[in-house]
A tleap script that builds the chain and sets N, CA, C and O, in Angstrom:
source leaprc.protein.ff14SB
mol = sequence {
  NMET ASP ILE ILE HIE ASP ALA SER SER GLY
  PRO THR GLN PRO GLU THR LYS CYS ALA PHE
  CYS GLU ILE ALA ALA GLY ARG ALA PRO ALA
  THR VAL VAL SER GLU TRP PRO GLU VAL ILE
  ALA ILE ARG PRO ARG HIE PRO VAL THR ALA
  GLY HIE THR LEU VAL ILE PRO HIE ALA HIE
  VAL VAL ASP VAL GLY ILE ASP PRO ALA ILE
  SER ALA CYS THR MET ALA ALA ALA ALA GLU
  LEU ALA ALA GLU LEU PRO ALA ALA ASN VAL
  ILE THR SER ARG GLY ALA ALA ALA THR GLN
  THR VAL TYR HIE LEU HIE LEU HIE VAL VAL
  PRO ARG ARG HIE GLY ASP GLY LEU PRO LEU
  PRO TRP THR PRO GLN HIE ASP ALA ARG HIE
  THR ARG GLY PRO CARG
}
set mol.1.N position { 0.826 -1.191 -0.232 }
set mol.1.CA position { 0.208 0.216 -0.068 }
set mol.1.C position { 0.922 1.059 -0.081 }
set mol.1.O position { 1.674 1.163 0.888 }
set mol.2.N position { 1.005 1.953 -1.081 }
set mol.2.CA position { 1.240 3.295 -0.472 }
set mol.2.C position { 0.854 4.639 -0.657 }
set mol.2.O position { 0.484 5.058 -1.753 }
set mol.3.N position { 0.908 5.205 0.166 }
set mol.3.CA position { 0.529 6.528 0.058 }
set mol.3.C position { 0.809 7.638 -0.630 }
set mol.3.O position { 1.780 8.123 -0.049 }
set mol.4.N position { 0.617 8.089 -1.227 }
set mol.4.CA position { 0.669 9.525 -2.425 }
set mol.4.C position { -0.003 10.568 -1.170 }
set mol.4.O position { -1.073 10.361 -0.598 }
set mol.5.N position { 0.695 11.434 -0.986 }
set mol.5.CA position { 0.484 12.256 -0.116 }
set mol.5.C position { 0.834 14.002 -0.767 }
set mol.5.O position { 1.811 14.320 -1.445 }
set mol.6.N position { 0.022 14.657 -0.433 }
set mol.6.CA position { -0.011 16.165 -1.109 }
set mol.6.C position { 0.107 16.762 0.275 }
set mol.6.O position { -0.575 16.236 1.155 }
set mol.7.N position { 1.012 17.963 0.644 }
set mol.7.CA position { 0.952 18.318 2.138 }
set mol.7.C position { -0.009 19.186 2.059 }
set mol.7.O position { -0.202 19.683 3.169 }
set mol.8.N position { -0.774 19.640 1.176 }
set mol.8.CA position { -1.873 21.093 0.642 }
set mol.8.C position { -3.468 19.665 1.386 }
set mol.8.O position { -4.649 19.977 1.539 }
set mol.9.N position { -2.996 18.594 1.599 }
set mol.9.CA position { -4.368 18.621 1.608 }
set mol.9.C position { -4.816 18.336 3.401 }
set mol.9.O position { -5.919 17.891 3.719 }
set mol.10.N position { -4.027 18.595 4.134 }
set mol.10.CA position { -4.175 18.470 5.533 }
set mol.10.C position { -3.427 18.288 6.512 }
set mol.10.O position { -2.302 17.948 6.145 }
set mol.11.N position { -3.575 18.382 7.925 }
set mol.11.CA position { -2.831 18.300 8.658 }
set mol.11.C position { -1.950 16.725 8.602 }
set mol.11.O position { -2.691 15.750 8.727 }
set mol.12.N position { -0.949 16.525 8.484 }
set mol.12.CA position { -0.094 15.454 8.842 }
set mol.12.C position { 0.970 14.852 9.648 }
set mol.12.O position { 1.348 13.684 9.735 }
set mol.13.N position { 1.467 16.218 10.371 }
set mol.13.CA position { 2.464 16.520 10.889 }
set mol.13.C position { 2.319 15.438 12.083 }
set mol.13.O position { 1.206 15.165 12.532 }
set mol.14.N position { 3.174 15.002 12.438 }
set mol.14.CA position { 3.137 14.691 14.058 }
set mol.14.C position { 2.772 15.628 15.294 }
set mol.14.O position { 3.630 16.422 15.680 }
set mol.15.N position { 1.538 15.569 15.927 }
set mol.15.CA position { 1.426 16.330 16.910 }
set mol.15.C position { 2.106 16.086 18.201 }
set mol.15.O position { 2.147 14.928 18.617 }
set mol.16.N position { 2.680 17.107 18.927 }
set mol.16.CA position { 3.160 17.092 20.213 }
set mol.16.C position { 2.698 15.706 21.005 }
set mol.16.O position { 1.541 15.476 20.654 }
set mol.17.N position { 3.016 15.011 21.648 }
set mol.17.CA position { 2.924 13.787 22.354 }
set mol.17.C position { 1.581 12.983 21.978 }
set mol.17.O position { 0.728 12.695 22.817 }
set mol.18.N position { 1.508 12.687 20.736 }
set mol.18.CA position { 0.383 11.955 19.910 }
set mol.18.C position { 1.030 10.438 20.298 }
set mol.18.O position { 2.142 10.206 19.822 }
set mol.19.N position { 0.683 9.861 20.758 }
set mol.19.CA position { 0.071 8.612 21.507 }
set mol.19.C position { 0.674 7.622 20.460 }
set mol.19.O position { 1.680 6.912 20.467 }
set mol.20.N position { -0.351 7.852 19.537 }
set mol.20.CA position { -0.186 6.806 18.745 }
set mol.20.C position { 0.988 7.313 17.418 }
set mol.20.O position { 1.569 6.347 16.923 }
set mol.21.N position { 1.270 8.330 16.980 }
set mol.21.CA position { 2.385 8.786 16.149 }
set mol.21.C position { 3.549 8.218 17.236 }
set mol.21.O position { 4.594 8.052 16.608 }
set mol.22.N position { 3.638 8.024 18.024 }
set mol.22.CA position { 4.920 7.127 19.319 }
set mol.22.C position { 4.992 6.050 19.233 }
set mol.22.O position { 6.075 5.471 19.154 }
set mol.23.N position { 3.737 5.398 19.220 }
set mol.23.CA position { 3.765 3.896 18.822 }
set mol.23.C position { 3.866 3.350 17.200 }
set mol.23.O position { 4.355 2.274 16.856 }
set mol.24.N position { 3.414 4.136 16.518 }
set mol.24.CA position { 3.719 3.777 15.125 }
set mol.24.C position { 5.348 4.091 14.821 }
set mol.24.O position { 5.880 3.423 13.934 }
set mol.25.N position { 6.061 4.988 15.464 }
set mol.25.CA position { 7.484 5.416 15.530 }
set mol.25.C position { 8.595 4.337 15.914 }
set mol.25.O position { 9.788 4.273 15.617 }
set mol.26.N position { 7.483 3.220 16.950 }
set mol.26.CA position { 8.670 2.519 17.495 }
set mol.26.C position { 9.202 3.172 18.829 }
set mol.26.O position { 10.151 2.726 19.474 }
set mol.27.N position { 8.499 4.235 19.140 }
set mol.27.CA position { 9.062 4.987 20.854 }
set mol.27.C position { 8.070 4.925 21.846 }
set mol.27.O position { 8.192 5.520 22.917 }
set mol.28.N position { 6.832 4.055 21.474 }
set mol.28.CA position { 6.371 3.660 22.648 }
set mol.28.C position { 5.730 2.298 22.643 }
set mol.28.O position { 5.454 1.675 21.618 }
set mol.29.N position { 5.430 1.721 24.372 }
set mol.29.CA position { 5.286 0.259 23.837 }
set mol.29.C position { 3.812 -0.224 23.572 }
set mol.29.O position { 2.884 0.328 24.163 }
set mol.30.N position { 3.585 -1.297 22.647 }
set mol.30.CA position { 2.389 -1.513 21.875 }
set mol.30.C position { 2.358 -2.922 21.634 }
set mol.30.O position { 3.432 -3.206 21.105 }
set mol.31.N position { 1.684 -3.890 21.759 }
set mol.31.CA position { 1.629 -5.261 21.255 }
set mol.31.C position { 1.092 -5.315 19.435 }
set mol.31.O position { -0.052 -5.305 18.982 }
set mol.32.N position { 1.654 -5.340 19.129 }
set mol.32.CA position { 1.750 -5.453 17.664 }
set mol.32.C position { 0.966 -6.457 17.045 }
set mol.32.O position { 1.175 -7.599 17.455 }
set mol.33.N position { -0.053 -6.284 15.985 }
set mol.33.CA position { -0.964 -7.346 15.651 }
set mol.33.C position { -0.272 -7.999 13.924 }
set mol.33.O position { -0.199 -9.103 13.385 }
set mol.34.N position { 0.174 -6.389 13.512 }
set mol.34.CA position { 0.496 -6.531 11.818 }
set mol.34.C position { 1.094 -5.089 11.439 }
set mol.34.O position { 0.776 -4.050 12.017 }
set mol.35.N position { 2.012 -5.186 10.375 }
set mol.35.CA position { 2.096 -4.326 9.917 }
set mol.35.C position { 2.573 -4.091 8.418 }
set mol.35.O position { 3.245 -4.803 7.671 }
set mol.36.N position { 1.929 -2.714 8.224 }
set mol.36.CA position { 2.049 -2.828 6.813 }
set mol.36.C position { 3.543 -1.849 6.367 }
set mol.36.O position { 4.322 -1.732 7.313 }
set mol.37.N position { 3.927 -1.255 5.223 }
set mol.37.CA position { 5.170 0.107 5.335 }
set mol.37.C position { 3.887 0.994 5.699 }
set mol.37.O position { 4.186 1.187 6.877 }
set mol.38.N position { 2.959 1.514 5.574 }
set mol.38.CA position { 2.638 2.954 6.048 }
set mol.38.C position { 1.454 2.987 7.289 }
set mol.38.O position { 0.837 3.969 7.701 }
set mol.39.N position { 1.360 1.568 7.733 }
set mol.39.CA position { 0.450 1.345 8.840 }
set mol.39.C position { 0.633 0.091 9.890 }
set mol.39.O position { 1.149 -0.984 9.584 }
set mol.40.N position { 0.203 0.373 10.956 }
set mol.40.CA position { 0.294 -0.747 11.668 }
set mol.40.C position { -0.858 -0.990 12.620 }
set mol.40.O position { -1.539 -0.104 13.136 }
set mol.41.N position { -1.020 -2.532 12.823 }
set mol.41.CA position { -2.453 -2.843 14.121 }
set mol.41.C position { -1.732 -3.248 15.216 }
set mol.41.O position { -0.640 -3.816 15.210 }
set mol.42.N position { -2.595 -2.834 16.424 }
set mol.42.CA position { -2.330 -3.110 17.672 }
set mol.42.C position { -3.371 -3.404 18.205 }
set mol.42.O position { -4.480 -3.264 17.687 }
set mol.43.N position { -3.072 -3.992 19.662 }
set mol.43.CA position { -4.214 -3.931 20.664 }
set mol.43.C position { -4.482 -2.849 21.428 }
set mol.43.O position { -3.630 -2.183 22.017 }
set mol.44.N position { -5.482 -2.686 21.432 }
set mol.44.CA position { -6.079 -1.816 22.404 }
set mol.44.C position { -5.529 -2.109 23.662 }
set mol.44.O position { -5.097 -3.217 23.979 }
set mol.45.N position { -5.553 -0.706 24.670 }
set mol.45.CA position { -5.553 -1.046 26.032 }
set mol.45.C position { -6.293 -1.952 26.638 }
set mol.45.O position { -5.940 -2.948 27.268 }
set mol.46.N position { -7.692 -1.403 26.328 }
set mol.46.CA position { -8.586 -1.773 26.921 }
set mol.46.C position { -9.948 -2.271 25.990 }
set mol.46.O position { -10.957 -1.574 25.885 }
set mol.47.N position { -9.785 -3.545 25.369 }
set mol.47.CA position { -10.362 -4.242 24.251 }
set mol.47.C position { -11.849 -4.587 24.593 }
set mol.47.O position { -12.274 -5.139 25.608 }
set mol.48.N position { -12.586 -4.102 23.431 }
set mol.48.CA position { -14.240 -4.282 23.843 }
set mol.48.C position { -14.906 -5.455 23.631 }
set mol.48.O position { -16.114 -5.632 23.791 }
set mol.49.N position { -13.748 -6.594 23.113 }
set mol.49.CA position { -13.872 -7.886 22.707 }
set mol.49.C position { -12.478 -8.924 22.697 }
set mol.49.O position { -11.418 -8.326 22.883 }
set mol.50.N position { -12.402 -10.162 22.531 }
set mol.50.CA position { -11.199 -10.792 22.024 }
set mol.50.C position { -11.341 -10.257 20.726 }
set mol.50.O position { -12.285 -10.116 19.947 }
set mol.51.N position { -9.617 -9.888 20.710 }
set mol.51.CA position { -9.651 -9.967 19.336 }
set mol.51.C position { -9.542 -8.352 18.850 }
set mol.51.O position { -8.999 -8.019 17.797 }
set mol.52.N position { -10.006 -7.640 19.573 }
set mol.52.CA position { -10.322 -6.241 19.648 }
set mol.52.C position { -8.716 -5.554 18.521 }
set mol.52.O position { -7.642 -6.095 18.784 }
set mol.53.N position { -8.716 -4.656 17.610 }
set mol.53.CA position { -7.720 -4.360 17.181 }
set mol.53.C position { -7.417 -2.482 16.651 }
set mol.53.O position { -8.060 -2.116 15.667 }
set mol.54.N position { -6.731 -1.722 17.144 }
set mol.54.CA position { -6.827 -0.727 16.280 }
set mol.54.C position { -5.657 -0.343 15.442 }
set mol.54.O position { -4.517 -0.341 15.905 }
set mol.55.N position { -5.955 0.007 14.117 }
set mol.55.CA position { -5.327 0.402 12.974 }
set mol.55.C position { -5.058 1.632 12.805 }
set mol.55.O position { -5.978 2.449 12.765 }
set mol.56.N position { -3.788 2.002 12.676 }
set mol.56.CA position { -3.435 3.123 12.667 }
set mol.56.C position { -2.356 3.738 11.844 }
set mol.56.O position { -1.285 3.131 11.867 }
set mol.57.N position { -2.425 4.907 11.064 }
set mol.57.CA position { -1.772 5.143 9.653 }
set mol.57.C position { -0.040 5.695 10.749 }
set mol.57.O position { -0.004 6.181 11.880 }
set mol.58.N position { 0.825 5.440 10.056 }
set mol.58.CA position { 2.191 6.159 10.974 }
set mol.58.C position { 1.767 7.336 10.626 }
set mol.58.O position { 1.382 8.027 11.569 }
set mol.59.N position { 1.681 8.009 9.122 }
set mol.59.CA position { 1.441 9.735 9.463 }
set mol.59.C position { 0.301 9.894 10.294 }
set mol.59.O position { -0.639 9.135 10.529 }
set mol.60.N position { 0.646 11.331 10.792 }
set mol.60.CA position { -0.477 11.791 11.532 }
set mol.60.C position { -1.022 12.329 11.123 }
set mol.60.O position { -0.480 13.363 10.731 }
set mol.61.N position { -2.493 12.192 10.829 }
set mol.61.CA position { -3.754 12.342 10.261 }
set mol.61.C position { -4.818 12.466 11.164 }
set mol.61.O position { -5.253 11.346 11.429 }
set mol.62.N position { -5.491 13.467 11.817 }
set mol.62.CA position { -6.539 13.771 12.758 }
set mol.62.C position { -7.479 12.985 12.674 }
set mol.62.O position { -7.857 12.657 13.798 }
set mol.63.N position { -8.264 12.340 11.561 }
set mol.63.CA position { -9.136 11.700 11.193 }
set mol.63.C position { -9.527 11.341 9.853 }
set mol.63.O position { -8.852 11.797 8.931 }
set mol.64.N position { -10.615 10.517 9.573 }
set mol.64.CA position { -10.567 9.972 8.541 }
set mol.64.C position { -11.248 11.046 7.339 }
set mol.64.O position { -11.719 10.510 6.336 }
set mol.65.N position { -11.288 12.463 7.446 }
set mol.65.CA position { -11.706 13.385 6.511 }
set mol.65.C position { -10.938 14.007 6.527 }
set mol.65.O position { -11.263 15.184 6.371 }
set mol.66.N position { -9.412 13.725 6.717 }
set mol.66.CA position { -8.276 14.556 6.363 }
set mol.66.C position { -7.446 14.464 5.272 }
set mol.66.O position { -6.985 15.491 4.772 }
set mol.67.N position { -7.183 13.341 4.821 }
set mol.67.CA position { -6.584 12.808 4.074 }
set mol.67.C position { -6.883 11.424 3.501 }
set mol.67.O position { -6.531 10.348 3.985 }
set mol.68.N position { -7.860 11.708 1.965 }
set mol.68.CA position { -8.262 10.105 1.625 }
set mol.68.C position { -7.843 9.193 1.358 }
set mol.68.O position { -8.400 8.105 1.508 }
set mol.69.N position { -5.846 9.528 0.500 }
set mol.69.CA position { -5.312 8.346 0.249 }
set mol.69.C position { -4.706 7.717 1.562 }
set mol.69.O position { -4.176 6.623 1.368 }
set mol.70.N position { -4.669 8.268 3.097 }
set mol.70.CA position { -4.243 7.613 3.696 }
set mol.70.C position { -5.193 7.341 4.455 }
set mol.70.O position { -4.869 6.629 5.405 }
set mol.71.N position { -6.605 7.735 4.383 }
set mol.71.CA position { -7.732 6.983 5.328 }
set mol.71.C position { -7.970 5.537 4.527 }
set mol.71.O position { -8.456 4.530 5.042 }
set mol.72.N position { -7.451 5.689 2.959 }
set mol.72.CA position { -8.098 4.389 2.311 }
set mol.72.C position { -7.172 3.011 2.505 }
set mol.72.O position { -7.475 1.819 2.562 }
set mol.73.N position { -5.798 3.788 2.585 }
set mol.73.CA position { -4.509 2.661 3.296 }
set mol.73.C position { -4.882 2.287 4.046 }
set mol.73.O position { -4.874 1.070 4.225 }
set mol.74.N position { -5.486 3.259 5.003 }
set mol.74.CA position { -5.506 2.363 6.638 }
set mol.74.C position { -6.901 1.352 6.331 }
set mol.74.O position { -6.883 0.230 6.838 }
set mol.75.N position { -7.819 1.669 5.691 }
set mol.75.CA position { -8.914 1.124 6.037 }
set mol.75.C position { -8.469 -0.275 4.795 }
set mol.75.O position { -8.870 -1.405 5.074 }
set mol.76.N position { -7.786 -0.096 3.704 }
set mol.76.CA position { -7.465 -1.473 3.133 }
set mol.76.C position { -6.823 -2.594 3.849 }
set mol.76.O position { -6.913 -3.780 3.534 }
set mol.77.N position { -5.654 -1.717 5.614 }
set mol.77.CA position { -5.352 -2.826 6.289 }
set mol.77.C position { -6.350 -3.283 7.296 }
set mol.77.O position { -6.148 -4.376 7.826 }
set mol.78.N position { -7.549 -2.490 7.674 }
set mol.78.CA position { -8.105 -2.925 8.554 }
set mol.78.C position { -9.446 -4.158 7.405 }
set mol.78.O position { -10.020 -4.990 8.107 }
set mol.79.N position { -9.619 -4.175 6.707 }
set mol.79.CA position { -10.425 -5.073 5.686 }
set mol.79.C position { -9.797 -6.395 5.434 }
set mol.79.O position { -10.631 -7.268 5.192 }
set mol.80.N position { -7.972 -6.973 5.420 }
set mol.80.CA position { -7.436 -7.291 5.907 }
set mol.80.C position { -7.068 -8.293 6.620 }
set mol.80.O position { -6.513 -9.369 6.401 }
set mol.81.N position { -7.590 -7.593 7.768 }
set mol.81.CA position { -7.792 -7.984 9.054 }
set mol.81.C position { -9.322 -8.719 9.279 }
set mol.81.O position { -9.560 -9.877 9.624 }
set mol.82.N position { -10.117 -7.780 9.004 }
set mol.82.CA position { -11.471 -8.077 9.315 }
set mol.82.C position { -11.743 -9.480 8.235 }
set mol.82.O position { -12.598 -10.343 8.430 }
set mol.83.N position { -10.804 -9.433 7.109 }
set mol.83.CA position { -11.678 -10.309 6.260 }
set mol.83.C position { -11.101 -11.487 7.057 }
set mol.83.O position { -11.747 -12.449 6.641 }
set mol.84.N position { -10.354 -11.868 7.850 }
set mol.84.CA position { -9.997 -13.188 8.699 }
set mol.84.C position { -10.788 -13.551 9.750 }
set mol.84.O position { -10.466 -14.477 10.494 }
set mol.85.N position { -12.038 -12.763 9.925 }
set mol.85.CA position { -12.987 -13.071 10.532 }
set mol.85.C position { -13.972 -13.674 10.444 }
set mol.85.O position { -14.454 -13.457 9.331 }
set mol.86.N position { -14.861 -14.659 11.290 }
set mol.86.CA position { -16.182 -14.352 10.631 }
set mol.86.C position { -17.529 -13.755 10.902 }
set mol.86.O position { -18.652 -14.006 10.463 }
set mol.87.N position { -17.119 -12.985 11.666 }
set mol.87.CA position { -17.764 -11.614 11.796 }
set mol.87.C position { -17.089 -10.465 12.813 }
set mol.87.O position { -16.606 -10.658 13.929 }
set mol.88.N position { -17.234 -8.955 11.924 }
set mol.88.CA position { -16.828 -7.792 12.737 }
set mol.88.C position { -17.005 -6.592 12.141 }
set mol.88.O position { -17.160 -6.550 10.921 }
set mol.89.N position { -17.011 -5.227 13.053 }
set mol.89.CA position { -17.234 -3.938 13.120 }
set mol.89.C position { -16.176 -3.630 12.687 }
set mol.89.O position { -15.225 -4.386 12.885 }
set mol.90.N position { -16.008 -2.452 11.978 }
set mol.90.CA position { -14.851 -1.912 11.438 }
set mol.90.C position { -15.198 -0.454 11.630 }
set mol.90.O position { -15.829 -0.091 10.637 }
set mol.91.N position { -15.062 0.440 12.418 }
set mol.91.CA position { -15.522 1.790 12.932 }
set mol.91.C position { -14.343 2.657 13.072 }
set mol.91.O position { -13.433 2.369 13.849 }
set mol.92.N position { -14.337 3.615 12.407 }
set mol.92.CA position { -13.682 4.929 12.771 }
set mol.92.C position { -14.842 6.130 13.108 }
set mol.92.O position { -16.041 5.931 12.911 }
set mol.93.N position { -14.324 7.351 13.622 }
set mol.93.CA position { -14.894 8.754 14.398 }
set mol.93.C position { -14.396 9.762 13.930 }
set mol.93.O position { -13.197 10.019 14.039 }
set mol.94.N position { -15.136 10.407 13.406 }
set mol.94.CA position { -14.762 11.906 13.015 }
set mol.94.C position { -15.035 12.998 14.088 }
set mol.94.O position { -16.227 13.260 14.253 }
set mol.95.N position { -14.244 13.598 14.754 }
set mol.95.CA position { -15.839 15.039 15.759 }
set mol.95.C position { -15.871 14.177 17.371 }
set mol.95.O position { -16.024 12.969 17.550 }
set mol.96.N position { -15.704 15.090 18.244 }
set mol.96.CA position { -16.061 14.533 19.418 }
set mol.96.C position { -17.276 14.284 19.719 }
set mol.96.O position { -17.624 13.616 20.693 }
set mol.97.N position { -18.367 15.055 18.510 }
set mol.97.CA position { -19.861 14.677 18.594 }
set mol.97.C position { -20.160 13.496 18.259 }
set mol.97.O position { -21.161 12.995 18.771 }
set mol.98.N position { -19.404 12.770 17.351 }
set mol.98.CA position { -19.013 10.989 16.856 }
set mol.98.C position { -18.150 9.957 17.700 }
set mol.98.O position { -17.829 8.807 17.399 }
set mol.99.N position { -17.917 10.560 18.634 }
set mol.99.CA position { -17.490 9.765 20.280 }
set mol.99.C position { -15.711 9.673 20.069 }
set mol.99.O position { -15.016 8.949 20.781 }
set mol.100.N position { -15.031 10.750 18.707 }
set mol.100.CA position { -13.706 10.915 19.067 }
set mol.100.C position { -13.293 11.316 20.042 }
set mol.100.O position { -13.548 12.476 20.368 }
set mol.101.N position { -12.596 10.578 20.756 }
set mol.101.CA position { -11.538 11.256 21.374 }
set mol.101.C position { -10.038 10.948 21.485 }
set mol.101.O position { -9.416 11.311 22.483 }
set mol.102.N position { -9.392 10.228 20.395 }
set mol.102.CA position { -7.773 10.492 19.916 }
set mol.102.C position { -7.897 11.048 18.815 }
set mol.102.O position { -8.674 10.526 18.015 }
set mol.103.N position { -7.152 12.315 18.417 }
set mol.103.CA position { -7.146 13.066 17.112 }
set mol.103.C position { -5.962 12.690 16.659 }
set mol.103.O position { -5.039 13.483 16.474 }
set mol.104.N position { -5.867 10.865 16.345 }
set mol.104.CA position { -4.980 10.062 15.501 }
set mol.104.C position { -6.147 9.570 14.500 }
set mol.104.O position { -7.161 9.222 15.104 }
set mol.105.N position { -6.193 9.499 13.514 }
set mol.105.CA position { -7.091 8.680 12.686 }
set mol.105.C position { -6.938 7.272 13.382 }
set mol.105.O position { -5.851 7.142 13.945 }
set mol.106.N position { -7.434 6.640 13.432 }
set mol.106.CA position { -7.707 4.998 13.852 }
set mol.106.C position { -8.505 4.579 13.944 }
set mol.106.O position { -9.402 5.033 14.655 }
set mol.107.N position { -8.657 2.819 12.854 }
set mol.107.CA position { -9.822 2.434 12.991 }
set mol.107.C position { -9.839 1.230 14.098 }
set mol.107.O position { -8.729 0.779 14.383 }
set mol.108.N position { -11.010 0.642 14.773 }
set mol.108.CA position { -11.019 -0.340 15.493 }
set mol.108.C position { -11.783 -1.516 14.667 }
set mol.108.O position { -12.867 -1.225 14.162 }
set mol.109.N position { -11.305 -2.731 14.518 }
set mol.109.CA position { -11.702 -3.975 14.318 }
set mol.109.C position { -11.763 -4.837 14.971 }
set mol.109.O position { -10.778 -5.509 15.277 }
set mol.110.N position { -13.359 -5.142 15.511 }
set mol.110.CA position { -13.830 -5.319 16.532 }
set mol.110.C position { -14.638 -6.544 16.532 }
set mol.110.O position { -15.860 -6.481 16.666 }
set mol.111.N position { -14.022 -7.642 16.392 }
set mol.111.CA position { -14.094 -9.039 16.266 }
set mol.111.C position { -15.786 -9.172 17.155 }
set mol.111.O position { -15.876 -8.874 18.346 }
set mol.112.N position { -17.028 -9.668 16.315 }
set mol.112.CA position { -18.334 -9.800 16.461 }
set mol.112.C position { -19.083 -11.918 16.664 }
set mol.112.O position { -18.958 -12.922 15.963 }
set mol.113.N position { -19.822 -11.604 18.047 }
set mol.113.CA position { -20.359 -13.174 17.848 }
set mol.113.C position { -21.821 -12.523 17.892 }
set mol.113.O position { -22.027 -11.393 18.335 }
set mol.114.N position { -22.873 -13.420 17.348 }
set mol.114.CA position { -24.117 -13.472 18.329 }
set mol.114.C position { -24.505 -13.490 19.646 }
set mol.114.O position { -24.475 -14.583 20.211 }
set mol.115.N position { -24.915 -12.382 20.350 }
set mol.115.CA position { -25.210 -12.724 21.878 }
set mol.115.C position { -24.078 -12.286 22.682 }
set mol.115.O position { -23.965 -12.658 23.850 }
set mol.116.N position { -23.069 -11.364 22.012 }
set mol.116.CA position { -21.841 -11.052 22.661 }
set mol.116.C position { -22.089 -9.996 23.672 }
set mol.116.O position { -21.499 -9.918 24.750 }
set mol.117.N position { -23.228 -8.994 23.139 }
set mol.117.CA position { -23.737 -8.096 24.196 }
set mol.117.C position { -23.031 -6.465 24.242 }
set mol.117.O position { -23.349 -5.472 24.896 }
set mol.118.N position { -22.216 -6.646 23.488 }
set mol.118.CA position { -21.228 -5.395 22.631 }
set mol.118.C position { -22.699 -4.421 21.936 }
set mol.118.O position { -23.224 -4.766 20.877 }
set mol.119.N position { -23.146 -3.308 22.677 }
set mol.119.CA position { -23.532 -2.546 21.505 }
set mol.119.C position { -23.215 -0.974 21.126 }
set mol.119.O position { -22.975 -0.019 21.864 }
set mol.120.N position { -23.317 -1.088 19.484 }
set mol.120.CA position { -22.651 0.029 19.355 }
set mol.120.C position { -23.201 1.273 19.373 }
set mol.120.O position { -24.394 1.485 19.588 }
set mol.121.N position { -22.115 2.369 19.086 }
set mol.121.CA position { -22.644 3.854 19.849 }
set mol.121.C position { -24.008 4.015 19.455 }
set mol.121.O position { -24.774 4.334 20.365 }
set mol.122.N position { -24.726 3.800 17.759 }
set mol.122.CA position { -26.320 4.022 17.426 }
set mol.122.C position { -26.778 3.187 17.911 }
set mol.122.O position { -27.969 3.457 18.061 }
set mol.123.N position { -26.511 2.082 18.352 }
set mol.123.CA position { -27.364 1.024 19.194 }
set mol.123.C position { -28.324 1.348 20.006 }
set mol.123.O position { -27.948 1.416 21.177 }
set mol.124.N position { -29.620 1.614 19.796 }
set mol.124.CA position { -30.178 1.820 20.864 }
set mol.124.C position { -30.605 0.884 22.559 }
set mol.124.O position { -31.209 -0.152 22.836 }
set mol.125.N position { -29.919 1.915 23.315 }
set mol.125.CA position { -29.226 0.829 24.403 }
set mol.125.C position { -30.708 0.895 25.512 }
set mol.125.O position { -31.396 1.818 25.948 }
set mol.126.N position { -30.727 -0.591 25.658 }
set mol.126.CA position { -31.866 -0.925 27.035 }
set mol.126.C position { -31.530 -1.568 28.309 }
set mol.126.O position { -30.482 -2.206 28.404 }
set mol.127.N position { -32.477 -1.429 29.463 }
set mol.127.CA position { -32.582 -1.337 30.405 }
set mol.127.C position { -32.609 -3.167 30.197 }
set mol.127.O position { -33.348 -3.758 29.411 }
set mol.128.N position { -31.581 -3.821 31.142 }
set mol.128.CA position { -32.059 -5.324 31.306 }
set mol.128.C position { -33.498 -5.550 31.687 }
set mol.128.O position { -34.171 -6.062 30.792 }
set mol.129.N position { -34.104 -5.288 32.784 }
set mol.129.CA position { -35.552 -5.071 32.476 }
set mol.129.C position { -36.738 -4.829 31.594 }
set mol.129.O position { -37.928 -4.996 31.863 }
set mol.130.N position { -36.078 -4.323 30.278 }
set mol.130.CA position { -37.319 -4.484 29.207 }
set mol.130.C position { -36.304 -5.138 28.484 }
set mol.130.O position { -35.075 -5.113 28.418 }
set mol.131.N position { -37.404 -5.832 27.881 }
set mol.131.CA position { -37.021 -6.556 26.343 }
set mol.131.C position { -37.251 -5.974 25.302 }
set mol.131.O position { -37.927 -4.955 25.449 }
set mol.132.N position { -36.833 -6.316 23.876 }
set mol.132.CA position { -37.157 -6.156 22.360 }
set mol.132.C position { -37.454 -7.047 22.133 }
set mol.132.O position { -37.328 -8.136 22.693 }
set mol.133.N position { -38.087 -6.613 20.910 }
set mol.133.CA position { -39.428 -7.753 20.354 }
set mol.133.C position { -38.065 -7.775 18.976 }
set mol.133.O position { -37.086 -7.094 18.672 }
set mol.134.N position { -38.683 -8.844 18.538 }
set mol.134.CA position { -37.975 -8.752 16.516 }
set mol.134.C position { -37.992 -7.947 16.283 }
set mol.134.O position { -38.780 -7.162 16.810 }
set mol.135.N position { -36.897 -7.476 15.065 }
set mol.135.CA position { -37.405 -6.137 14.599 }
set mol.135.C position { -37.040 -6.636 12.825 }
set mol.135.O position { -37.278 -5.856 11.903 }
savepdb mol mol.pdb
quit
């Protein structure tokens, strides 16, 4: 996966103290799952399911809307990982209103299984006292 980058397309320079830049550069510890020339896949500190993986580009890009080429390269790597699973969510966020808390592009590859009880951010939450009928 080659990234063609035009410096005018958005901020891609490392931020001061960006944890993902430090991990991608090998200056901070992480459990590496896989690597590509421009992308690294790691285990998050707090996985939501067994096998949960974060896919991050080496280049500092704030979110998926900044640099389409880097976003596409990162998604291609996430797709390779997801293809190895019987079911998965591939999720990224752009902006605080969309639940983004780390401002370095990253995709979550979240293995899923029926009945795992993990709600998505846009899935209606329900109290255990109430049951929902079939959809």
